[in-house]
C-alpha positions in Angstrom: -8.8 -1.5 12.1 -8.4 -4.2 14.8 -9.1 -6.9 12.2 -6.6 -5.1 9.9 -3.8 -5.1 12.5 -4.4 -8.8 13.2 -4.2 -9.6 9.5 -1.0 -7.5 9.1 0.7 -9.1 12.1 -0.1 -12.7 10.9 0.9 -11.7 7.3 4.2 -10.3 8.5 5.1 -13.5 10.4 4.0 -15.7 7.5 5.8 -13.6 4.9 9.1 -13.8 6.7 8.8 -17.6 7.1 7.9 -18.0 3.4 10.5 -15.6 2.2 13.3 -17.3 4.2 12.3 -20.7 2.8 12.1 -19.2 -0.7 15.6 -17.7 -0.5 17.1 -21.0 0.8 15.4 -23.2 -1.8 15.2 -21.1 -5.0 17.7 -18.3 -4.3 17.8 -14.5 -4.6 17.5 -14.6 -8.4 14.0 -16.1 -8.3 13.1 -13.7 -5.5 14.0 -10.8 -7.9 12.0 -12.5 -10.6 9.0 -12.4 -8.3 9.4 -8.7 -7.8 9.8 -7.9 -11.5 6.7 -9.9 -12.4 4.8 -7.9 -9.7 5.9 -4.6 -11.2 5.1 -5.6 -14.8 1.6 -6.7 -13.8 1.1 -3.5 -11.8 1.9 -1.6 -15.0 -0.8 -3.7 -16.8 -3.2 -2.8 -14.1 -3.4 0.7 -15.7 -6.1 -1.0 -17.8 -8.6 -0.6 -15.0 -8.5 3.2 -15.7 -9.0 4.1 -12.0 -12.4 2.3 -11.8 -11.5 0.8 -8.5 -11.1 4.2 -6.8 -14.1 5.7 -8.5 -16.2 2.6 -7.6 -15.5 3.0 -3.9 -16.3 6.7 -3.9 -19.5 6.1 -5.9 -20.8 3.7 -3.3 -20.6 6.1 -0.3 -23.7 8.2 -0.9 -26.1 5.4 -2.0 -25.0 3.3 0.9 -25.6 6.2 3.4 -29.0 6.8 1.9 -29.9 3.1 1.5 -30.5 3.6 -2.2 -30.7 0.0 -3.3 -31.8 0.7 -6.8 -28.7 2.9 -7.5 -26.4 0.4 -5.8 -27.7 -2.4 -8.0 -27.2 -0.3 -11.1 -23.6 0.6 -10.1 -22.7 -3.0 -9.3 -24.0 -4.3 -12.7 -22.2 -1.5 -14.5 -18.8 -2.3 -12.7 -19.2 -6.0 -13.3 -19.4 -5.4 -17.1 -16.5 -3.0 -16.9 -14.2 -5.4 -15.1 -15.0 -8.3 -17.4 -13.8 -6.1 -20.2 -10.7 -5.1 -18.2 -9.9 -8.7 -17.5 -9.9 -9.5 -21.2 -7.7 -6.4 -22.0 -5.2 -7.3 -19.3 -5.0 -10.9 -20.6 -4.4 -9.8 -24.2 -1.8 -7.1 -23.3 -0.2 -9.4 -20.7 0.4 -12.1 -23.3 1.8 -9.5 -25.7 4.5 -8.7 -23.2 6.0 -12.2 -23.2 8.4 -11.6 -26.1 9.9 -8.7 -24.2 10.5 -10.5 -20.9 14.1 -11.4 -21.8 14.9 -7.7 -22.1 13.3 -6.9 -18.8 14.8 -9.7 -16.8 18.6 -9.2 -16.6 20.2 -12.4 -15.3 23.7 -13.9 -15.7 22.1 -17.3 -16.6 18.9 -18.0 -18.6 15.9 -18.8 -16.4 14.0 -21.8 -17.8 10.2 -21.7 -18.2 10.3 -17.9 -17.8 7.1 -17.3 -19.9 5.3 -20.1 -18.0 6.1 -18.4 -14.6 4.9 -15.1 -16.0 1.6 -16.6 -17.3 0.8 -18.0 -13.9 1.4 -14.6 -12.3 -0.8 -13.0 -15.0 -3.6 -15.4 -14.4 -3.7 -14.5 -10.7 -4.1 -10.8 -11.5 -6.9 -11.5 -14.1 -8.9 -13.7 -11.7 -8.8 -10.9 -9.1 -10.3 -8.4 -11.6 -13.4 -10.7 -12.1 -14.4 -10.3 -8.4 -13.0 -6.9 -7.3 -16.4 -5.2 -7.2 -17.7 -7.6 -4.6 -15.0 -6.8 -2.0 -15.2 -3.1 -2.7 -18.8 -2.7 -1.7 -18.0 -4.3 1.7 -15.1 -1.9 2.2 -17.2 1.1 1.2 -20.0 0.0 3.6 -17.4 0.0 6.5 -17.4 -3.8 6.6 -13.8 -4.2 5.6 -13.2 -6.3 8.7 -15.1 -9.1 6.9 -12.7 -8.8 3.9 -9.7 -8.8 6.3 -10.9 -11.9 8.3 -11.3 -14.0 5.2 -7.9 -12.7 3.9 -6.3 -13.9 7.2 -7.4 -17.5 6.8 -6.7 -17.7 3.0 -3.2 -16.1 3.5 -2.5 -18.7 6.2 -3.6 -21.5 3.9 -1.6 -20.1 1.0 1.6 -19.7 3.0 1.5 -23.2 4.5 0.9 -24.8 1.0 3.6 -22.6 -0.6 6.2 -23.5 2.1 5.3 -27.2 1.6 5.8 -26.9 -2.2 9.2 -25.2 -1.7 10.6 -27.5 1.0 9.5 -30.8 -0.4 9.5 -30.2 -4.2 11.3 -26.9 -4.7 8.8 -26.2 -7.5 8.2 -22.6 -8.4 5.2 -23.4 -10.7 3.4 -25.1 -7.8 4.3 -22.1 -5.6 2.5 -19.8 -8.1 -0.4 -22.3 -8.6 -1.1 -22.2 -4.9 -1.4 -18.4 -5.1 -4.0 -18.7 -7.9 -6.0 -21.3 -6.0 -6.2 -19.4 -2.8 -7.2 -16.2 -4.8 -10.1 -18.1 -6.3 -11.2 -19.5 -2.9 -11.0 -16.1 -1.2 -13.0 -14.3 -3.9 -15.7 -16.9 -4.0 -16.2 -16.4 -0.3 -16.5 -12.7 -0.8 -19.1 -13.3 -3.5 -21.2 -15.5 -1.1 -21.0 -12.9 1.7 -22.1 -10.0 -0.6 -24.9 -12.1 -2.2 -26.3 -12.8 1.3 -25.9 -9.3 2.7 -27.1 -7.4 -0.4 -29.5 -9.8 -2.1 -31.0 -7.0 -4.3 -27.7 -6.8 -6.2 -28.5 -10.2 -7.8 -31.7 -8.7 -9.4 -31.3 -9.0 -13.2 -33.9 -6.4 -14.0 -31.8 -3.4 -13.0 -32.4 0.1 -14.1 -29.6 1.6 -16.1 -27.6 4.4 -14.5 -28.8 7.9 -15.1 -26.9 9.8 -17.8 -25.7 12.4 -15.2 -24.3 9.6 -13.0 -22.5 8.0 -15.9 -21.1 11.3 -17.0 -19.8 12.0 -13.5 -18.2 8.5 -13.3 -16.4 8.9 -16.6 -15.2 12.4 -15.7 -13.6 11.0 -12.6 -12.3 8.0 -14.5 -10.6 10.1 -17.1 -8.8 12.1 -14.4 -8.0 9.0 -12.5 -6.5 7.3 -15.5 -3.9 10.0 -16.0 -3.1 9.9 -12.3 -3.0 6.1 -12.2 -0.6 5.8 -15.2 1.8 8.2 -13.5 1.5 6.6 -10.1 2.0 3.0 -11.4 5.0 4.1 -13.5 6.5 5.8 -10.4 5.8 2.8 -8.2 7.0 0.1 -10.6 9.8 1.7 -12.4 12.3 1.3 -9.5 12.6 -2.5 -9.8 12.5 -2.4 -13.6 15.3 0.1 -13.8 17.4 -1.8 -11.2 16.8 -5.1 -13.1 17.7 -3.6 -16.5 20.7 -1.4 -15.5 22.0 -3.2 -12.4 20.8 -6.9 -12.1 17.9 -9.0 -11.2 19.9 -10.2 -8.2 20.0 -6.6 -7.0 16.2 -6.5 -7.2 16.1 -9.6 -5.0 18.6 -8.1 -2.5 16.7 -4.8 -2.3 13.3 -6.6 -2.1 14.3 -7.9 1.4 14.3 -4.2 2.5 11.1 -3.4 0.8 9.4 -6.5 2.3 10.3 -5.2 5.8 9.1 -1.6 4.9 6.0 -2.9 3.2 5.1 -5.1 6.1 5.3 -2.2 8.5 3.4 0.0 6.1 0.7 -2.6 6.0 0.1 -2.0 9.8 0.0 1.8 9.4 -2.2 1.8 6.3 -4.7 -0.3 8.2 -5.6 2.9 10.0 -6.2 4.9 6.8 -8.2 2.0 5.2 -10.3 1.9 8.3 -11.2 5.6 8.2 -11.5 6.5 4.5 -15.1 5.2 4.2 -16.1 7.1 7.4 -14.4 10.3 6.1 -16.3 9.9 2.8 -19.6 9.7 4.7 -18.5 12.7 6.8 -17.6 14.9 3.9 -20.9 14.0 2.2 -23.1 14.8 5.2 -21.3 17.4 7.4 -20.0 21.0 7.1 -16.6 21.7 5.7 -15.5 23.1 9.1 -16.5 19.9 10.9 -14.9 17.7 8.2 -11.6 19.7 8.5 -11.5 19.3 12.3 -11.9 15.6 11.9 -9.3 15.5 9.1 -6.7 17.3 11.3 -7.1 14.6 14.0 -6.8 11.8 11.4 -3.8 13.5 9.9 -2.1 13.9 13.2 -2.5 10.2 14.1 -1.2 9.3 10.6 1.8 11.6 11.1 2.6 10.1 14.5 2.4 6.5 13.2 4.7 7.2 10.2 7.2 9.2 12.3 7.8 6.5 14.9 7.7 3.6 12.4 10.1 5.3 10.1 12.4 5.9 13.0 12.2 2.3 14.1 12.9 1.1 10.5 15.9 3.3 10.3 17.3 1.8 13.5 16.4 -1.8 13.1 16.3 -2.9 9.4 20.1 -3.5 9.1 20.5 -5.6 12.3 17.3 -7.5 11.5 18.4 -8.4 8.0 21.8 -9.4 9.3 20.2 -11.8 11.8 17.5 -13.0 9.4 19.6 -13.6 6.2 23.2 -12.8 7.1 25.6 -9.9 6.7 25.9 -10.5 2.9 22.3 -9.3 2.5 22.9 -6.0 4.2 22.9 -3.1 1.7 24.6 0.3 2.1 23.5 2.9 4.6 22.5 5.3 1.8 20.0 2.8 0.4 18.5 2.4 3.8 18.1 6.1 4.4 16.6 6.7 1.0 14.2 3.8 1.3 13.0 4.9 4.7 12.7 8.6 3.6 10.5 7.5 0.7 8.3 5.5 3.1 8.1 8.5 5.5 7.2 11.2 3.0 4.7 9.2 1.1 3.3 8.0 4.4 2.7 11.4 6.0 1.1 12.6 2.7 -1.4 9.7 2.9 -3.5 11.7 5.3 -4.2 14.1 2.4 -5.0 11.1 0.2 -7.7 10.0 2.7 -9.5 13.3 2.3 -8.9 13.5 -1.4 -10.3 10.0 -2.1 -13.1 10.4 0.3 -14.2 13.6 -1.4 -13.7 12.2 -4.9 -11.3 15.0 -5.8 -9.6 13.4 -8.8 -9.7 16.1 -11.6 -7.5 19.1 -10.5 -4.2 17.3 -10.0 -4.7 14.7 -12.8 -1.4 15.7 -14.6 0.8 15.7 -11.5 1.5 11.9 -11.2 2.4 11.7 -14.9 4.9 14.6 -14.6 6.3 12.9 -11.4 6.7 9.6 -13.3 8.6 11.2 -16.1 10.9 13.0 -13.7 11.4 9.8 -11.7 12.3 7.7 -14.8 14.8 10.3 -16.1 16.6 10.9 -12.8 16.6 7.2 -11.9 18.0 6.1 -15.3 20.7 8.8 -15.3 21.9 7.9 -11.7 21.4 4.2 -11.8 24.6 3.3 -13.8 26.8 5.3 -11.4 25.1 4.9 -8.0 23.1 1.7 -8.5 20.1 1.2 -6.3 20.7 4.4 -4.3 20.5 6.5 -7.5 17.2 4.9 -8.5 15.7 5.6 -5.0 17.1 9.2 -5.1 15.1 9.8 -8.3 11.9 8.5 -6.7 12.3 10.6 -3.6 13.2 13.9 -5.4 10.4 13.6 -8.0 7.8 12.9 -5.3 8.9 15.8 -3.1 9.0 18.2 -6.0 5.5 17.5 -7.2 2.9 15.2 -5.5 3.9 16.0 -2.0 2.8 19.7 -2.3 0.4 19.6 -5.2 -2.2 17.2 -3.7 -2.6 19.1 -0.4 -2.9 22.4 -2.3 -6.0 21.2 -4.1 -7.5 19.5 -1.1 -7.1 22.7 1.0 -8.6 24.8 -1.8 -11.4 22.5 -3.0 -12.4 20.2 -0.2 -11.9 22.2 3.1 -11.5 25.7 1.7 -8.7 26.6 4.1 -5.3 28.3 3.7 -2.7 26.1 2.1 0.0 28.3 3.5 -1.0 27.4 7.1 -1.0 23.7 6.0 2.5 24.1 4.6 3.9 25.7 7.7 2.4 23.0 9.9 3.7 20.3 7.6 7.2 21.8 7.6 7.3 22.1 11.4 6.2 18.4 11.7 8.9 17.3 9.3 11.6 19.1 11.3 10.3 17.4 14.5 10.4 14.0 12.7 14.0 14.5 11.5 15.1 15.4 15.0 13.3 12.5 16.6 14.8 10.1 14.1 18.3 11.5 14.4 18.2 11.4 18.2 16.8 7.9 18.4 19.3 6.6 15.8 22.2 8.0 17.7 21.0 6.5 21.0 20.4 3.1 19.4 23.8 3.1 17.8 25.4 3.3 21.3 23.9 -0.1 22.3 26.7 -2.7 22.3 26.1 -6.2 23.6 27.8 -9.5 22.6 24.6 -11.5 22.3 23.2 -10.7 18.8 19.5 -11.4 19.7 19.7 -9.6 23.0 21.4 -6.6 21.3 18.6 -6.4 18.7 15.9 -6.7 21.4 17.4 -3.9 23.4 17.7 -1.7 20.3 14.1 -2.4 19.3 12.7 -1.5 22.8 14.9 1.7 22.9 13.8 2.8 19.4 10.1 2.2 20.2 10.3 3.9 23.6 12.5 6.9 22.6 10.7 7.8 19.3 7.3 7.8 21.0 8.6 9.5 24.1 10.1 12.3 22.1 6.9 12.8 20.1 4.9 12.8 23.3 7.2 15.5 24.8 6.6 17.7 21.7 2.9 17.2 21.2 1.5 16.4 24.6 -0.4 19.7 25.0 -1.9 19.8 21.5 -5.6 19.4 21.0 -5.0 16.6 18.5 -3.0 14.6 21.0 -5.6 15.1 23.7 -8.2 13.7 21.3 -6.0 10.7 20.6 -5.5 10.3 24.4 -9.3 10.3 24.8 -9.7 7.6 22.2 -7.1 5.4 23.8 -8.6 5.8 27.3 -12.1 5.1 25.9 -10.9 1.9 24.3 -9.1 0.8 27.5 -12.2 1.4 29.5 -14.3 -0.8 27.1 -11.7 -3.6 27.2 -11.7 -3.4 31.0 -15.5 -3.7 31.2 -15.5 -6.7 28.9 -12.9 -8.4 31.0 -14.9 -7.8 34.2 -18.1 -9.1 32.5 
């Protein structure tokens, strides 16, 4: 987690520098183009059928039991699978080229559109060829190694991309740098995995047992349906905005999503750091013990998303105004809806930790698809009249109506065997607290009025940070979950103090 936070902080700084240079050299239209390509390629990633999630889950037990033979069999199986996936994504990706002109809605024709797209496609395909290498490190609770390498390659990539933009203003070179650093990063992953798990290179590997293969494909079928729905929901927003509003609107909104995604990266570092541990716990401990640990994890997750959502609500607009200018500030409705989506999807990620750790993919397999259909219908209907706000409203309503309640129902029933009604009451109470904290903090921050723009933003940031956490502390100080969190923080502080003395 510490490595993850360091990575996210450096990535945040670098992304803002690179984005600022990008906007001033190539403009908002190319920025929107970047977002659209990302969404199209995310749609193509449905070809992996959910293997990535299944792969991580399938590694937990053999890693815990040091079953080298089974791990070697799994790695060889996934290597073959992802080679096939890379070919499929390449073929389907090339087939999309004739339709790009309908997806990218611009006032003027963008030259070399297909070439830009092919460079972005190549970057995704290359990642597929190596994904199984980094996944075993993450499943083995060695994600810090992945993160440390990512820090240095991201730094190298950003410096080279900024250079290509400032000196040459060349978008193709900008994309080529991304491909080059992706290759370097994954080759380093391969070298680490080969050294740490030498038995994985053994060519005489026993094939997976029929029962193991059957279990994997059962999970994959369920995950495919879920993945299709999830990706459509995630990627449809920019595609609808591009088609029914404009590609420039995608670029304008992407500044908000960059801020929100950057903050989300910090918070999801926590969930990434504990998922493998939770998987080990569920596989080796009683349901009661696993549920107690889950409640602590979920509480920390809730706290993080409540105070970060509150800070985003208070600080995104003034930050964008300082960063890019008042012309790039969108309406208040767009901000509220974007932060609401971030918050509700964020607090439900605690359930996702337990769901993925337990390998519970089958019961709710149709929910993401139903959500995606509802999202598309509502977004398209509202986009023409309300623009970006209408699209975001469709995303929020479809998520709250389906996934937000369906996933915890199945986790409570099948993983922990506890009452869903008790979970729903607790969740509802926490949401009310979050709304009150956000509203109170937002009102207090709005009263800050100083002539110096930077000083005003600094005071607002400190007030938002202190007040949101202070109000949460006031509400939850006496709870057992907070006392556990307090113990963790005190323990960490004591360890740091001992190291400094030494």
